[in-house]
N, C-alpha and C positions, 0 to 999 in steps of 0.2 A: 492397503488401507485396512484398518480394523475398526470395529464399532466399540462402543463403551464397554462391552463385555469382553473385548479382546478377540472376537471372532473375525476371521478374514472376510472382507467385503469386496475387495477388488484391487486393481492396480491403478496407479496414476501415471499417465504418459509423461515422459521426461520434459517435453515442451510445455505441457500444462503446469508442471511443477516449477519450471523456471519462470514462467509468466507470473505465477503467484508470488514467488520469491522476489522477483524484480519489483513488483507492485508494492509488496510489503516493505522492501528496502527503501523505496522512494518515500513512502509514507513515514517511515521511522526517521529518515533524515530530515523531512520537513518538520516533524515535531521536535526533534532534537536541535534543529537549527534555531528554535526559539521564536519563530514567527507564526506558528500555528498552535492552537491550544487544544484541538480535538482531532480525533480520527476522521470525523466527517469533513472538517475543513481541509485536512490534508488530502483526502480523496478528491474533494471538489477542485482543489488547485491542480491536480494532475491532468485535468481536461480543460482548464481555463486558457484563455488567450495569454500570450506572453506579457502584454501590458498589464493585465489583471494580476498575473503572478508577480510582476515587479512591484505592484502596489502593496502586496502582502509583505514585501521585504523592506519597504521604506520605513524609516523611524517615525 
């Protein structure tokens, strides 16, 4: 990891990186799927109950 000036600040563990990438992937798919309009809504749906998630997909 580097800061805004390009100086080395540390390493990111592979598991942490995969966790972030998976979360961002799910969020992007939710937005691209057309049933969510914001990042906040996409994040909220990742922890909601299945019934509530289904509600977001209904026309």
